[in-house]
N, C-alpha and C positions, 0 to 999 in steps of 0.2 A: 609389441612384445619386448619386455625389458631384457637387459643383459643377463640378469639373474635367471630369468625363465629360460633363455636360450642355453645357459650353461648346464641346465639339467639334462639336456639331450645327450644321447650316447655319443661318445667320442671314439672315433675309429682311426687307428694309425695305419700308415702305409708308407712305402718307400717312395721318395721323390725321384722322378725321372727327368733328367735334363733334356730340354728340347735341342734338336740337332743344330739349330741356328744360334744357339746361345754359347756362352763361354764354357771352356772345359774346367774352369776353376771349381773346386769343391764348395759345398755349402753356399749356394747362390743366395742373393739377398732378397729376391722377390719370388714367392711361391704362389702358383695359381692352383686352386683346387678343382677337382672334378668328381662328380658323383658316379653312380654305377651305370647310368644310362649312356648309350652311345653319343647322344647329342651333347651331354655334359662334357664328355671327353673331347669331342670335336671343337666345341666352343672354347674350352680351356687351351687347346693347341692353337687355335686362331689368335686368341688374345696373347698367348705366350710368344708366338712367332712375331706378331706385330710389335710387341714391346721389345723383344730381343733386337729387332732391327733399329731401335733407337739407341742401342748400346747398353741396355739394361741387362744384367745377369738374371736369367729367369729359369725356373724349373716348373714342372707340373707334378702335383701330388694326386695320383689317380685313385679310383675305386674307394671313395670316401663314404659310400653308402647313399642313403636317401636325402631328401631336402633337409630334414632336421639335422642330419649328421654333418653335411658339408657346411651348413650355415653355422653350426656350433664350432667347426674348425675355423671359420672366418671370424667368429666372435671371440674366440680365445687366442687368435693371432697365429695359429699354425699355418694358415694360408692368408694371403693378402687380397685375393680376388677370386670370384667365381662367376660363371655365366648363369643367367636366370631368364625366366619369363616374367614380364611386368605384372600381369594379372595374378598369376599363381603365387608370386612372391608377396604381393599385396594381401591376398587372401590368407597366406600363412602368417603374416605379421598382424593382420587386422581382419578377423573373421567376419566382422560386421560391416566391412566396407561396401559401399553401394556404387562406386565409380564404375563406368562402363566404357566410355570412349577412350582412345589412346591418350588424349590430353588429360582427361579426368583421372585415369589410372596413374599416369606419371606424377601428377600433382599429389594425389592421395598417397602414393608410394613414398614420395619424398617426405611427407609428413609422418609416415608410419615407420620409417627406418630407425633402428636403434641408434643411440648416440655413438658417433664415431664411424658410421657407415655412410657412404655416398654412392651414387650411380652416375654413369656417363649417359650419353644420349641413347635412347632406345632405337633399335633398327626398324625404322618405319616400314621398310619393305618386307618385313617378316610378319606373317599373320598365322600364329600357331593356335588360334582358337579352335575348340571342338567344332566338328561338322555334324549337322543334323541331316539324316537321310530318311527318305520315304520311298515306298514302292512307286515306280514311275506311273503305273496304272492309276493309283489313287491320286497322285499329284496332278496328273493331266485331267482326270475326271472332275476333281474338286477345284482345279485351277489354283493350286497351292504352289507358289514359287518362293515365298519368303517365310521367315519365322512368324512375322506379324499375321500372315494369312493362315498359318498353321494354328495359331493361338486358340481359335474357337474349338478346335478338335482335341486339344491336349488333354483335357480333363477326362476324356473317355479312352485315351490311348495308354497302352503299356509300351514302354520304351526299353530297348536294350542299350547297354553301355559297354563299349569295348575299347581297349587301349591300342594306340598305333605303335608298332614296334620301334624301339630305339629312341623315342622322345623323352624329354624331361617329364617327371611326374606332373600331373595337372592338379588344379584345385577341384574341389567338389563341384559338379556341374550345377549351375544355377542359370535358368533361362527366364528372363523377365517376361511375364505374361503367358508363360507356357509351363504349367505345372502338370506333369503326367500323373495318371492314376496310380501307376506303379513303375518302378525301374528294376531292371534285371541285369546284373553283371554278366558279361559274356567274355570268353577268354581271348578272342582275337577278331580281326575284321572279317575273315571268312565265316566264322560262326554268326556274326552279326548279320551278314548278307543272307545266309541260309534262313535264319529265323525270320527276317523280313519277308523273304520271298515265299516261305512256307506259311506265313500268316500267324506265326506264333507271337509276334510283336507287331505293332503298327508303326513304330518310329524307331530310329536308331541314332545313337550319338557316338561318334568316334572321337577319341581324345585329341585329335589334331588333323592335319591335312591328309587327303587321300593319296597323295603322290607315292608314298612307299608301297601302297597296295592298290594301284588304280583299278585292278579287276574287281575290287569290292563294289564299285559303282555300277557294274553291269546289271541292268534291270532296275536300277535305283536312281533317284534324283536327289542331288544335294541342294537343300533350300538355302537361299542367301540370307545374310544377316547384316544388311547395310545399316540398321539402326542400333547395332550392338546390344541385342538382347543377351548375348554372351559377352562378358567383359573382354577387353583387348588383351592379347597375349603377344607382346613384342619382345624380342631378344634384347637383353642389355647386360652389361657387366656391373656387378656390385662389389665394392672394394672398401678397404679401410681408409678413413680420412687421413690425408697427409702423406700417403705412401707414394703418390705419383705427382710429378710436377705438371704444369699446364701443358707443356709440349707433349707429354706422354698421354695425358687425358685427351688431347686433340687427336692423337693417333687412334685411340679407342673410338672416338667419334667418327673418324674417317672409315673405320671398319663398319660402324653402324650405317654409314651412308651408302655402303656398297652391298651389304648382305641382304639377300632376298630369301623368301620362303623356298622357292624352287631350288636355289643353290644350296641352301642348308640341307634340305631333304636329300639332294643328290650326294652331298658329302657323307651324310649319315648312311646312305645306302652303300657307298663305296667301302666304308669301314665295316659294315655288316658283312660285306662280301670278302673281307680279308685285308684291305689296304690299311696300313697303320694310320692312326689319327694324325700324327705329326706330318706325315707325307701329304695327306689330303689337305691339311691346313696350309702347308708350304705352297702347294700348287695353286690353291685358291688365292693366297696372298700375292703370289707372283703374277697371276692373271689380272689382278686388280691394282698392280703396281703399289702395293702396300708394304 
């Protein structure tokens, strides 16, 4: 996607909120953007806190809207960095991309980035791919444990799609080798579980990990995806070229080396329960000596 195309997206303004570990000086030089999701805010505070500890004056510009909005803010220079998912960002920039594995997605993403954008290392310990669920009775009876084993049944199945609360928006679901007869949007994981157990649908797809709503899996089986029928979704920062020196990019890479799916989901849950994002980020950074 070119800079001109990105510039057409809606631009949303918001007040910048300085992170507690940063400087008290006004008009900080490095602004990190966050979209409307809880995860986006948590990632912004993690990156802000980590960079502030290198001596950089940092602030967070929150509530920038959806992916198109906060990427437009990155493109026009109102923010210098945002947190993203590798696969979803690739799909947004190149809807025809066919990369699936983490290495393939990272390589394709680097080719698809607009001029002047770069990414640091993806967090290999984060796996934010959608999860495919089946009624356990069916999975046991038909010995379906993987998406590859589900593939012969897909064409006859209706599938429900439900978002996981708090996560970044996902790309349109595309499962290699598994084209469902029909897909039905559902409002949340409990609705998805009910529809599966009632027989209204035969398969379910959650937009991310089950951890925020583990009760969703009661009576259901999550099929594995070791072959990446769903493209990789690893957390990573995308930022404007030249705004960070090598030492600060390494700091972002250290964050990537420590962050895991379970930890990120736990941070998102704490914020949803009322803990400020900056506080959750500070505690996590302290725990990992970052």
